[in-house]
Every structure is written in C-alpha cells, then in structure tokens.
N, C-alpha and C positions, 0 to 999 in steps of 0.2 A: 429286558432292558429297561431301567429303572422307572421309567416314567410310566410306562404301559403297565407295572407291575401299582406304581403307588394309586394308580388313576383306578382300577381293576379292585381294591383294598378298600381304599376310601369309600368309594360309590355305595361298596358293599355293607359299610358299615351302621348296626341301628343306633339312633339316637332318638333318648327321651325330652323334648322340650315341654318345660310348666308354665314358663314365663319370660317374658323378652325387657329387659332393661339397657339404659345405657348411663353412660358419664363422659365426660369428656377432657381432654387435657388441653393445655395453651402454654404455647412457647414464645417468649419474645412479647408480653402482652406490652409490655412500654415502648416497644419499638414503631418503626413505620408500617411494616406488614406481620402483625401478631398471626401466628399460623395454631389455627385449632383441629385438633383429628375430634372425632368421633368414635369410643369404643362400643361397643355393640356385645351385650352380657345375655348369653342364653342361659337359663338356669332348668337344670334338671335333675334329678336320682340325687342331689347333695352337691352338686359340682355345676362350675360356672366356665363355660366356653367363652372366649373370647375374640371378635374381630375386631378389625380398624378402619373406620372411612375416613377416606382423606381426601372426601372433596376440597377443593380449595377454595369456593367461594364462601365468605364470610355470610351470608345471606342464605347459603345453604346450610352451614354448620348450625347456623340459631336455629333452623328449623329441623332439624335430623332427628333428636330427641322426640319431637312429638311425632313426625312419621313415621318413627321405629314404633314407639309408644301404641302406634293404631295399629300394628300388624299383629293382629294376636290371632291372625290365622296362623301364623307360626309353629301354634301350640300346640303339641300332639305325639305322635308317635309316628316316628317316621325312619329311613335311611338314609342318610346323606345322600344317594341317587334321588330317590322319589322327593325329597325336598326343595333337591335342584330340578327337578320336572316342575315341581306346583310353583318354582319359582319363573320358570319359559312360561309358565300361562298366566302369574300375577306377577309383573314386574314391579321392581322397587322404586320408587321416586318420590323425591322430598314433596313435603305438601305444598310448596310453590313453583314446581315444576323443575326439569335441566333447566340449567342456564347455560350460558354459552360457555364457560370452563367446566363444568359438569357432567359428569360420565355414567350413566346407567349402572356401569359395571363397576364403579369404586363403592355402591351399594351392597350391589350385590356380592361382591366381594365380603365385604366387612359381616353377612349374614353367614354366606358358604364356609369362611375360615373361620367364625365363632363354632359353626356348628359340627366341623370336622373337630376344632378344637373339645369340645363338648362328647362328642361321639370317644375320643381316645380315651379323654380322662373316665369316663364311665365306664370302659372298657380296663382302664387301669396301665397304660403304654403308649408310648410315643410314636411318631413316624416311622420311624428308621426301625424299631420294632417289628411293626406292625407289618414289614416285608423282608424280615431278617435280614437289614441291611446295618452299616456302620457309618454312624456320623463321620466325616471328615472334618478337618479343618478348614474353613474355608477363607480364602485370599481375596481379600477387598483391596479398592482402589479408593481412593479420598476423593469428592467429587466438589468442586469448586468453580468459582469464576476468579478472572484475573485483577477486577477491581476496574475504575475509572478514574485517570486513565491506565491503560492495562500493562501491568508489570509482573517477573517471573521472581518477584522478592518473595513471595510467599511460599511458593513451591521448594526454592532454596531455605529455607527457614525449616519448614516439616522436614526435608531432607536430614539438615543438621540434626533433629529429633530422632530420627529414623533412617536411616542412608538405605534401609529395603521398601520403602513405603513406594507405592505408585499412584497415578494422578488419572483422575476422569476429569480434564479441564472443558470449560465452556468457553467456547470461541466467539469471538466477537468481530465485528465490520471496522475495527478500529484497530485490527492487530497489522503488524508491518513485518518485514521478514527481521529486523533486528531481535522483536520480540522471542521470533518462532528460533531464531538460531541460539538466543537465550535457551532456548526450551531444551533445543539440541543437544546442548552440552550439558543436560541434567541424564544424557543417557538415555535408556530404556524406561525409565519413570513415568513418562508420559506415556500410558498406554492406550488411552482412547480420549480424540477430540471429538468435542459433543459441539457440531453447528449449529443445531436446534434450527435448522432450514425451512422444517416441514408443517411448524405452526403459522404458516401465513395465514393472516385472517383470525387467527386465535389471539391468545397472550402477548406474543412474540413475531416479529417480522425482521428476520435477520435475511436478509439478499446478500451474497456474497459475491465478488468480482472475479471472473476464473481467474485472474491473476491470483486472488487470495488464494482460492482452492487449491492452483497448484505449487503456491508457495509453502501450504501446510501440509499437505500431500509430499513436496519433494523433503521439506525441509525435517519434517519425522516418519522416517519412513519404514518404522516399527509400529507405529500406532493405528488403531484402527479408528477409520473419519465416519463418526456416526451422525446419521440423518441429514445426508448432504441433498441439495434437490437440484437433483438434476434435469430441468426443464428447459436446456437447449443444448446445442453442440457444441457450444464454446463452452458451456461448462464440463461437458462430458468430455471432451479434447484435455481441458485442463488436468484430468488423472491420467497418468500413464497407466499399461499395463497390471502394474506391482499395487498400483495405487486401488485401482478397480476390482482388485482383490478382497482390500480390506475397507470395502464400504460394510459398515455394520446400521442396521435399521430399528428405532426403537418408536417413536411416535405413530405409526402408520400400524402397530403389529396389535393385533387384539386374536386372532385365531391362526389357525394352520391357514388357509385359504390367503391370508395377507403374507404369506412367506413369497417373498418375489423370484421368476428365477425357475421354477418347477411346475411340472405339466398342470399341476392343480389348485395353482395360483389365478385368484383374480385380483392381484394386486396391480395397481396404476401408475404407481410413484416411482416404480424401478421395472426391468425388466430381467435384470440381472444377478446372477446366485449370489446372495449375501457370501460377503468374507464371514460377520457373525450377527446374533439376532441378540437384543438387548428384551430379557425378560422381566417384566413388572407383572406380577401378579393380580394387583388390584386392575390395572389396565383389560387385562383377560376377562376380567368379572366371577367367571364359573372355572371349577377345578378341572371339569370336562374341555374349556378351550385350551387353557393354560396347558396342564398334562399334554393333552392330543397335540400342542403346537410344539413343546418339549421331544416327543415320542418321533414324530415328523422331521425335526432336526436329527434327534440321533439316529436315524436309518437314513438320511442324505449325508450325514458328516459334515453335518452344517455347527458352527460352534455355538453357542449360549452363554451370555455372564445375566447375571442378576442385575435388577435395577431397583432402587426404590425411588418413592415419591412422598419422600418428607413424614415418613411415620415416625409418631412421637411417642409410641409404646409398643405393645406386642404385636404389632403390624409389621415393625420392622424387624423382630428376631423368627417371623415366619416368613419372611423373604429368606433372610440367612439361613432358615432348614430348610427348603427347598432349594436353596444354594448348594448347601454342604452334602444334599444326596445325587445331586443332577449333575452340577459344574465346580465342585469344586476349588479346582485350580485357577479357574480365570478370572478376567479382571472386575468381579464382581463391585458395581456401586450399590453397594448396602452396609459402609460402615457404621457401628454403633451407635445409636441414638446420643449420646453423648458428644459424640465429633458435630453435630447442631451447632452451628455458632461459636464453636473453640476457635482461639488463637494458636499457633504452632506454640504458647509459651505456656497454655495450657497442661496440668499435671496430673489430669483426672481422667483423659480420654485414654482407651486400651490402647497401644499402639500392637502392630501384628497381627495375625491372623485370627479369626474371630474362634473361639474354641467351644462348641456347642458343649452347656453341662448338662449332667444328669435332670432330669426333668419328665414329665408326662405332659400330653396333650402336643398340641401344634403348636411349637415357639413356645417364647421362657421370658420372663420377666427378667429385664435387664436396667440397671441404672438411664434416668433421661432427665434432661433439663426442664422437661415439661412440667409444669404441677395441675393439680386436678381440680376441673372445675364440676361439680355434681349437676 
C-alpha cells in the first residue's frame, strides 16, 4: 500500500540542515480578513526545503519568524525520522503560546514538510520517484460558501465555465429546502456538503436543526456530508440509512485513533464507520500520523480525500502531491491557490484536474495571488 511505502521511505531519508529561515505570504491585505502564512525554509547542502505554517491567528503569524529563528536545535545531520523524534521531545510553539485557533500540528507540519522537501532535493528526486510510483492527475473540488443570503448563483456561474467542475459547499443554518432543490438541479456537481458543526466553542458555531440535516441528506443524495454533529437521537434519526453511509469527518481527525467505528478508535464524536475521511496534512502535524492514518484507511477500505487549509504557497502543492499518490480521483478540497478569492469571471485560474509538473522535492512552486513579506 502506497501510504506505508511513503512513510518507510520518507522517514529513512538523510537530511542535513545548516540554518533555518522564514518568509511570509499575505493575501487580501486590504480586506477585512487578510490571510498570512509563514514559509519555513530549511537550508542545507546548497538546497532549500520549504514548508508552510498555516496558523490562522494574525498574532501567531506575527510571532512565527521569531519563533522559528530561535529553533537552532533543528540544525544538524538527521534522518527525517530522527528529526521527527526530536520534535516529539521538543515541540514547536510560537513565542506567545498556543491560542484558541492555533494548533500545535500546524507548526510541526511546516518543519516536517520542509525537512522532507530538503531531503528529497538533496537526493535529487521527487516523492513519487522515492517509492517508484507515478504521479496521477488530481481531481479537485472548488470549496466555497454560498454568501449571505445564500444563493446557488455562484455555483451555476462556475459550471458555465467548466461543466465538469465539482464543489465542496459550506452549509449554513439559513439554508432552506428551495436552496437545496436548486443545488440538486446541478446534478452530481455537489461532491461534499461541509456542515462545519464540530467547531462548537471554536471559531464557528453551526447548530443545525434535525429538519435541515434531513433536507440536505435527502435533497443531495450523492454528496458526502462532512462534520455533522450527531449529539442527539433527533439528529441521528434525520439521516436515513444511505445518508449514514455518506457521513465524512474532517475537523476531529488528527491521527489513526480518531477514525471512528473501528476497534482501534478512541473517537467520541461518532461510533459510525465513516463514509470518507478528509485528510488535511497540517492538522495531523507529523508525517507519521498522516501516513499511518491513510494506511489505516487503505486497509479498512475507507475512502480518503485531501483537504487544504488556505495555503498560499508551497504548502498547497504539497497537499496536492499527497493526493496525487494516495487518492487522486477523490473529491479533493485542494484546488490551486489561484482560486483563492477568484470569481467565476477570472481567466487566470487553472480549470480541470491538477497535473503534477516535473519537479524535485516535496511540492512545487505554483502561481499564487499572495504577495511576499520578508
């Protein structure tokens, strides 16, 4: 199975780190919610490996250059696996500590991704070559909300550009049967409906009625239903048997033990075997947890699909690289970064599947709307 092969080969790679640097990317600086990410740069042997820290808090992002500059303990000769063991004992935290919307895994993934990228560059190969695999074109779904008040118009306009495009739609508590019926008229283009109902107490609080759950489940019978909150019998009863088989999980999945419905599970949010798992590398933090989870799902026959976290640079193509090797034909939520903020009228967005270019390392540089801030 590809995930186990990737894990074994990646952890054994030697990597020499001579210094740590950062630069930052900013998108929408003039908007009400500018997005900043920090690129972690590991230099060694004339090469530079890059990972992306996607922490959402502006305060955390402001601290990250100083936080990473202080980690001189990363300098040295390692394997990717021995560096990971070092991070187990010496976690990565921003200087101001972890905030409510900040996850330790975000910082660790930036370093482990950069280390893997550097190790592959020092070896002169890409991730597929490392295990003798072939890159596959990546099917991607365009992720979006439907506005306030919600409308299916934007979905229809994108489909006018590309009738084959599929979508991962953020649901809202103001959805009604008429809107769901409009979405249903678009056929199988709605691949996933993200309820975002498990962020309770975090940055969003979607409390859907059982009736709305039932409307979505029945009205969109081919869509995955992601992160529903199954905290009452009324809600569970809203899902008929077929819909229960389409329940997918994202927010609570950070390692193998979080996959519900299996003997090895410690999950408390559900006891049901998943219809699919959304795999967001930065949420797992480590290569070990990421690839162990994918390998578990491969063994159990549980479908996976990739998820992004608003990456602005190399981090987005690293998500696409994992998807290409592990679940290329899934409804992957990792469209190119050029889709960030793009309208259906944009002529510079690359429609269709993501085709992996010839490259060396883990991920590749692709066009972005973000600007660099040193």
